N, C-alpha and C positions, 0 to 999 in steps of 0.2 A: 526450514521447511522440510517436512518428511517426504521421503521418496513416494511418489504415486504408485498406486496399485492398479493394475489392469484387471478388469473383470473376467476377460476371457482366459480360460485355462491355456487355450492354444498358444496365445501370444506370450503369456508369462513363461511358458516352458520352452518356447522357441522350437517347436517340434516340426517334424516333417511327416506328413500323413501318407501312409501306405494303405493299399487297399485291405491288406491282411492285418497289419499291425500298426501301432503308433509308437514310433521310436524316438528317443531323444537324440538331439544332435550333439556330437562332440567336436568342438571346433578345434582344428589343428591346421595352421597355415605355415608354409615355408618360412615366411618372413617374421614370424613371431619368434622371439628369443627362446632358445632352449637351454644354452649353456649359462650357468650361474657364475657371477664374479662380483667385483667390487666397483664402486662408482668414483671416478675423478672428475673434478670441475676446474675450469679455468675462465679467466676474462673479468668483466666487471660485474659486481653483484650488490649494488646498494639497496636493493629491495629484498635481499635474502635468497636470490636464486642460486647462490653457491652453496647454501646450506651449512655455512661455516660459523653461524652465530653472528650477533650484531657487530662484533669488533673487526671482523674480517670482510671487507667489501670488494677485494681485488685479489686476483691470483694471476701472476705472470706465467706461471708453470702449473701443470696439473696438480691438484691437491686432493687428498683422499676425503671422502665424505663418510662420516660415521652413521651407519645404518644397522638396525637390529637383525636384518636377515640378508641372505645372499640375493643378488639382483640379476634378473634375466633380460631386462629391457629398460633403456633410459630414453627419455624424451625431454627436449628443451622446448618449452612454450616461449612466447615472446619474452616474458620476464618471470617466468616460474619454470620449475623443474619436476618431472614426474618419474618415479622409479616403480617398476613392477618386480615383486619378489617371486622366488622360485615356488612359493606356495600360494601364489595368486593374490597376495596383498598389494595395495597401492599406497605409496608414500609421496608426499608432495612438500615443496618448500618454495618460497619466493613471494611475488607480489599476489595479494589476495583481494585487491580492491573490488573486484566484481565476482568473487567466489570461485576463482579458477583453482583454488586449492581443495575445494570440496570438504572442508573441515573447518571447525571453530578456531579462530586465532586471536581471540580477544586478549589472551595473555602475552601476546607478542611472540607466539610460537612459530610465526611464519619464517623466521630466519633459520630454523633447523627442521629436519625431516619430521613429518608427523603422519600418522596413518589415517587414510580415508576409511570411514565405516561402510563396508559393502559386504553383504551376506554371502555373495556368490564368489566363485573362483574367477578371477580375471586372467585372460590369456594374451591380452594385448591392450596397449594404451596409446593415445594420440593427444596432441595438444596444440592450440593456437595461441593468439595474443591473450585472450581473456577466457578461454574455455578449456576444459579437459574432458576426454571421452574414454570409456572403458568397455571392452568387449569381453563377455563371460564365456565360459567353455560351453554353454548351451546355446550360443548364438544370440544372446540378449545384449543390448547396448545401453549403458548409462552415460549421462552427461551432466556436467555442472559448470557453473560460471555464466558467461554471457557472450553473445555475438554482437558485434558493433558494425556500423557503417560509417560513412563520412560525417553523419549528423550525431553520432553517439550510439547508445545501446538500443538494439532493436528487440531484444528477448533472447530466449533460448529455445523453448518448445512452443511457447505461447507469447504473443505480442507484448513487449516491454516488460515481460516477467522473467526475472533471472533467478538462479537457485544456487545457494551456498553449499547444498549437499546433493549427492547423486540422485537424479530422477531418470526413470526408465523412458527410453526413446520408443515411441509407438512404431512398431514395424510388423508388416504382414508376413515377413518371411525371416528365416534364420540368416544371421549375418556372419561372415567368415573373415572379413578384413575391414578395418576403419583407417581413415586418413584425414588429417586436419590441415587446412590452410590457416591463414591468419584468423579468418572469421567465417569459415565454412567447414562442413563435415561431409565426407563421402563414404558411403557404406556399399561393400560388395556382398552380395547375398549368395547362399548356397546354390541357388537356382541359376546364378549367372546374371542377375540384374544388378544395375547400379542405381543407388538412391542418393539424393543430396539434400542438404538443409543448411540454412545460415544466410549470410549476405550474398547477394546476387548482382551487386552494382557493376562488376566487372565481367559478368557472364560465367562465374566460376561454379555456378550450380548446373549450368548445362541444360536447363529446362524452363527457364523464365525469360520471355522475350525482353529486348531492351527497353521497350515501352513501359514495362511493369517492373523493371529490375530494382527500382527504389522502393516502391510502395506495395508491390504485389498485385496491383490493379484492384478490381472489384472485391476480391477475396482478402485484400489487405495483407498484412505482414505474415498472417497464417500460411499463405501460400509459399512464403520463403522458409518459414521455420518448421513446418511439418515435412518430414522426409518424404519425398515423392520420387517416382521413378524417372530416370534420365532416358528418353526414347532416342533410338537411333534407327535409321532407315534399314529395313531388312532385319532378320533375326540374328542379333549378336549376343554371344555368351561371353560376359566378362569374367576374367579370372583374377584380376588385380587392379589397384588404383593407387595413385600418389598425388600429392598436392605441393604446389609452390605457395607462395604468399596468397595470390590472387588468381591462381589457375590450377587446372586439374589434368592429369594424365590417366587414361584407363587403358588396360591391355585386354585384348580379346583372345579367346581360346584359339583362334585361327592365326594368332601372331601379329594382328594389326595394333597399331598404337593410335588412340583417339585423344584429342585435346580440346579443352574449351577454357574460356577465361581471358585474362589480360595478356596480350602478346605485343605490347608497345615497343619492345626491343627484340621481337622475334623469339621470345623465350619458349614459345610452343613449337617453333620451327615452321610456322606458316609463311606463305609468300609475302603477305602484306602485314601491317601492323594494327589492323582494325580488331577490336574485341570480338571474340567468338562466344556468342551467347548459347550456341548449340554444339554438340560434338562434331568435330572435323576429323576425317581420317587423315593422319599426318604422313603424307608420302615420303618425307625426308627420313623417316625411321624404317622405311621398307627396304631392307637389304637382305638379299637371299643368303648372304654369308654369315648372318649373325642373328641372335635373338636377344631381345632386351630384358634384363632381369631386375634393374633398379633404376628409379628416378627420384630426384629431389630437386625442389625449386626454391630460389631465394626470392627476394623482392622482385627482381627483373632478370634473373638468369636461371638456367637449368643445367644440372649435372646429371649424366646418366651412365649406366654400365652395361656392357654386353656380356654374353655367356662366357666369352674368352678371358674376361677380366680387364678389358680395355675400358678406360674412363674417357668420356666425351663431355663436351660443354657447349653451351649455345646461349645467345641472348646478350645482355649488356656487358661490356668489357671493363668500365672504369674500376679502378682500385685493384685490378688484377684477378677479379673474381672468376675469370674464365680459365686461369692457369695456363695461358697459351704464350707466355712470355712477355717481356717489356714492350709496351706500345701496341699490344694486339687490340684489334678492333672488333665491334659487334659481329656476332656470327648468327646467320639465319638457319643453319643446319648443324647437326652434331659434328663437332670437330675434335679429333684425338688430343688427349692432354698427355703429354709425354713425360718421361723421367721418374716413372714409379714402376714397381713390381706389379704384377697382375692384382686387381682389387676384388674384394668380396662384397663391399658396400660402399655407397656415396651418400653424402648428405650436405645440405646447404644451410647457412644462416642467412640473414638478410643480404649481406654483401661479402660473405665468406664461403669457402667450399672445403670439403674434406673427402678423402678416400681412405678406407680401411682396407689394407692389403690382406691377401690370403695368409701371409706369414705372420700377420698380427702387428704391423706397424701402422701408424696413421700419418698421412701427409695432409697439410693444410696450405691454403693460399687465399689471397683476397686482401680486404681492408684490415689493417693492423690496429686501427684506432682503440678498439675495446680489449686488446690483448688476448683476443680469442685464438690467435694462431699458434700460441705457445712458444714463440721465438723469444719472449721476454722483452720485446721491443714493440714500438707502435708503428713501425714501418709497414707499408703494404708489401705484399709478396706477389709477384706476377707469374711465378712458377712454383710447382709443389715444393714444399720443404717438409722434410721429415721431422715430426715433433719428438722432442726429447724432454727429459726431466727425471729427477730422482725417483718419483712415483712410477715412471714407466720402465725403469730398469728391471730386468728379469720378469717383465710382464708382457703379455700379448693383449693387444686391443681388439675386442670383438665387435664393438659397435660405437658409433658417435652420433651426436645430435647437437644442433646449434640454434640459438634463439637470437633475440635482438642485440645482446651484449655479452652473452656467455655461451660457453660450450661444455657439454658433458660427455664423458667417455665411459664405456663398460670395459673393464679389464679383468684378466685372471693371471695368477702366477704361472710362470713357464713350466714349472714342474707338473702342473695339473693338465698341460696341454696333451 
């Protein structure tokens, strides 16, 4: 299916109107990767998400992926992997059942990296279970694949309609950041607004009442799939957003943290465990001594990072995913994870967690079943363990991302540091 064209010039160019002139937006965001490097993968990959070809479906230690360009961002979807090159090209590999790779894989090419055809320069990518999204340097967003709910596919931009190739997301404002949960997409605009689309069953859209969260109500699924603004009482200027599997965090210019979605294990840090269908100002993150710079959510837990480089976790504790030591229990507020140098980034898979340190090491903890921790064993790890391996020798880790069964790292050689 070809990418749809919008008729209005204003939307297609993602411009901001000034009284005197019409200027193009150049998107630049602190969390978008700038440094180029190489890609390593580990874990289980029976549908090609390791990008190693059909003969290799498991890696106990990080293994190099062969790509035609230097990479600046890596994202693990549920069962697929997305890589963004320093020239703005997108490469994908893994499960393409619902079009999440954004390209033709009829020849069995899903097991190795392949390029997604997009005319514009991409500056950021995000991915969920069955969808992938790309943000271009002029503030336009493209998406491909499908959103699913508990009953199956609900569509992508239109009810029950999926796309195997990139389609433009209709947005009235220029976008500066995108984030994906398992089956929802959150967009932060230049003007400080928050938009969401996708599945709303657990409240992760922050704008659809529980009553209509499955069907969209009278407006049907279109109400869920068309990106619409997330309203908050009072005037709030949003600067960033992050997703867990079924929940969303949003940061305001004033330093407040808002959350909505599933919090059945207190993964949002709310006092109780009822789903939040609209944004809640999360008081457990209000600490005068720190500001929050990174969040990542798994299925039922959250890992976050403050400006000092301290990692925290909250939510479900099983399999060690909180990194708080053997026998740790569920936490309803951010709790410091010890035993690491200051971190620069955090990320979660379904039941695993990672911290990339400022020095360029990566620590892992949580469920060991899928070999995602890089220990070479299937044992769970209840405290952070520094990842090692031949491909990590003399390299610094810049970024990590984790999916349902695999993990992907962005690294560069130490002499380039």
